[in-house]
C-alpha positions as CSV (number, residue, x, y, z in Angstrom):
1,M,115.4,65.0,-50.3
2,G,118.4,62.8,-49.3
3,T,116.3,59.5,-49.1
4,M,114.7,60.1,-52.4
5,R,118.2,60.4,-53.7
6,L,119.1,56.9,-52.3
7,L,115.9,55.4,-53.4
8,K,116.1,56.0,-57.0
9,P,119.0,53.8,-57.8
10,L,117.4,50.9,-55.5
11,V,114.2,51.1,-57.5
12,V,115.9,51.2,-60.7
13,S,118.2,48.4,-60.1
14,V,115.1,46.1,-58.4
15,S,113.1,46.7,-61.4
16,S,115.6,45.9,-64.0
17,L,116.5,42.8,-62.1
18,F,112.7,42.0,-61.9
19,F,112.6,42.7,-65.8
20,V,115.7,40.2,-66.4
21,A,114.2,37.7,-64.2
22,L,110.8,37.9,-66.0
23,S,112.3,37.8,-69.6
24,G,114.3,34.5,-68.7
25,F,111.2,32.9,-67.1
26,A,108.9,33.9,-70.2
27,H,111.5,32.6,-72.5
28,G,111.1,29.0,-71.1
29,F,107.7,28.9,-72.2
30,V,108.3,30.2,-75.7
31,M,109.0,27.0,-77.9
32,T,108.5,26.2,-81.6
33,P,106.3,23.3,-82.3
34,R,109.2,21.4,-83.8
35,S,111.5,21.8,-80.8
36,L,108.5,20.6,-78.6
37,I,108.2,17.8,-81.0
38,N,112.0,16.9,-80.7
39,R,111.7,17.2,-76.8
40,L,108.8,14.6,-76.6
41,S,109.9,12.2,-79.1
42,Q,111.6,9.3,-77.5
43,S,114.3,8.8,-80.1
44,S,116.0,12.0,-79.3
45,Y,116.9,11.1,-76.0
46,Y,119.4,8.3,-77.0
47,L,122.2,8.0,-79.6
48,T,121.3,4.5,-80.5
49,T,118.7,2.0,-80.0
50,K,121.3,-0.8,-79.8
51,E,122.0,-2.2,-76.5
52,L,125.5,-2.7,-75.4
53,W,126.6,-4.1,-72.2
54,F,129.9,-4.2,-70.4
55,D,131.6,-6.0,-67.4
56,Q,131.8,-3.6,-64.5
57,T,134.9,-3.7,-62.3
58,L,134.9,-1.5,-59.3
59,D,138.2,0.6,-58.8
60,H,137.4,2.0,-55.4
61,Y,137.8,0.8,-51.9
62,S,135.0,-0.8,-50.0
63,P,135.1,-1.0,-46.2
64,Y,132.6,-3.9,-46.5
65,V,134.8,-6.2,-48.5
66,I,137.3,-8.0,-46.5
67,L,140.2,-9.6,-48.4
68,P,142.8,-11.8,-46.7
69,F,146.5,-10.8,-47.2
């Protein structure tokens, strides 16, 4: 009788944890066709198609660069 009293909360918590995990897993597969098209379209990945290039300066110390003082 004592072990049955201890097992009931354990079974309830494990089954509710399984239910939450399963519902979150299934939610990833449920997708409307519009959102699927938006995910697959290349233009939705970038804000612009114009290429902008900037000069890069390193602002950290490099142990491989030896500068004379």
